[in-house]
N, C-alpha and C positions, 0 to 999 in steps of 0.2 A: 182305385181307378175303374172307369167304366169300360166295358167291352165295345170296341168300335169296328171289329172285323166280322167276317161271316161266322155263323154258328157252326161249330164243329160237332157233328153228330157222329157218335161212335158208341158202340156197345161192347163193353168188355164184361165177360161173364166169369165170375169167380165163385167157386163153391167152397163153403167153409163148414166145418163140423164143430159145433159149440162144445165147450167143455175141455178142449185140448189147448193148452197155452201156446203151442207152436202155431196154431191156426190164427191166433190173435196177431202174431207177428206178420203172417201173410195178409191179414185184413188191413193192418196199418200200412203195409207196403202197397197194397192195392189202392188205398185211398191216395197215397202220394203219387202213385203211377197215374191215376185218373187226373189228378190236379196237373201234373207235369205234361200230360198228353193234351191238355187244353179243354178238358171236360168242364162244362158250365153248370151241369146238374149231376149230382151224385146220388144214386139210389142205394140206400142201405136196407135192403129187404132181409134183415137178419137181426139178431140180438141175443142177449143173454140176461137172465135175472141175477142181480147181485146188489148187495147193499154197500159195496165199495166202488169207487170210481177208478178206472184204469187211466192214470195220468198221461200215458203215451198215446192212447186212443183219443183222449180229450184234446191233446195238443195237435194231433193230425186233423181232427175235425175243425178245430179253431183255425189252423193253417189254411184249410179249404176256404174259409170265409174272410181271410184277411184281405186288405185292399188290393193287393197284387193278384190274388187268385179269384176272389169274388164268386165262389161256387155256392149254389143252393144245395143243401144236403137234406134229403128226404129220408126219414127214418120210420121203419115199421114199428108200431106200438107194441107188438107181441101178441101171441095167441093163447095166453094162459087164463083169460077171463079175469084178469087181476087188475087192481088199482095201482097204476104206476106212481101215484102220489104217495102211496104207502110202501110199496115194494119196488126197489130200484130195478129198472130195466134199461140196459145200455146197448147201443148208443142213443136210444129214444129219449132218455132223460137229459140229454145235452141240449134240449130245445130252448134253454135259456139264452143260447147264442142266437143272435137275430137273423142268421142265415140258415138256421136249422128249423125244420118243421116236422113234427111227429104226427103220424096219421093212423087213425083207427080204421077198422073195416066196417062198412055199412052194407046192409042188404038192399034189395031193390026197392024197398019202401023207405029207405033212408034211415033206418034204425040200426043201432049197434048190433053187429053180428054176434049171435050166441048160439052155440050148438049143443051145449050141455056137456056132461062128463068132464068138466074142467077145461073145456075148449071154448074159445070165443075170443073176441077182440079184447085186448087190454084197453083200459080207459083211464081217465084222470082229469080232473078239473084244471090242474096246473100243467101236468106233464104230457097231455095229449091235446093237441090244438084243434084238430079237425078230423073229419072222416072222408073217405072216398069209397067208391064201389069196391067191394072186396069179396063178393060171393059169386061163385060160378063164372069167373073171369077166364076167358079163353087164353091159353098160354102154352108154352113149350115145357115139357118135362125134361127133354134133352134135345139133341139136334134133329131127331127124327120123329118124336112122338108129341102130338098136340092133344090137349084136353082142357078141361076146366079146372081151375084152381080156386081155393077159398082161403082167405086169411089176410092178415095185415101186410104180408109180403106182396100180395096182389094189389091191395089198396095203395101201397107205397109206389108200386110200378105205375099204376094209373095216375097218381098225383105227380109222379116224376115226369110223365109224358105231358101232363098239363103245364107243369112248370117250364118244361122245355118249349112248349108252344108259346107261352107268355114271353119267354126269353127271346124267341125268334121274332115275335111280333114287335117287341120293343127292346132293341139292342142296348139302349142306354140305361135301362133299369138295372139297379144293383141287385145283388142277391137278397138283401134285406127288403128291398122294395117289392121283389117278386113274392117273398113270403108274406109281406103285409097285404099285397093285392089278393093273394089266395085267402088269407084269413078274413079280409073284409067282405068276401063273397059267401061266407057261411050263412046259411039261413037261420040256424039256431045253434049257438055254441054249447048248449046243454048236452052233456054226455048222455043223459038218460033218453034224449030224443035227438040223437045225432042226425044231422042232415048233410048231404053231400054239397060240395062247391057247385055253384050254378054255372 
């Protein structure tokens, strides 16, 4: 079903520490909470490397995109300068679902962010679909400190804001149509020369 009411804009901030299984339960609960609160775009500026899929996380993300919920899910690609097609990175690699989009971080020239020392945007011809500005993005470190942030979490936040803008401009577009609109605006899908959405 398509959304025919006003856009509900709300920000819920959850902090997770990867590597602790209990925090996965919190993440899954946060996704369901966002869905049931009426969120139309969910930003997952987080992730973890693994070669195995967490089926409960997969089910939560699938539930976000079912016809009753119709949420766009934006996932950060990760900051390990790693190929997500070779090394699993979750939830980014759930982008085979048509309401999920995985975003790399681009610098101000539109190229993939690389900082060296094993840090930089993850990439992948299959599992990373686009890039968004992700270098020196103004943001909050906590409720009182503002500064610049770099990485795919920043890129995912920028793309989530863009997806929310598209959603507000065209209330009848489905989540998959929002994702396809974003993907159709890429200048160059090549990961080696990533360009930002126009």
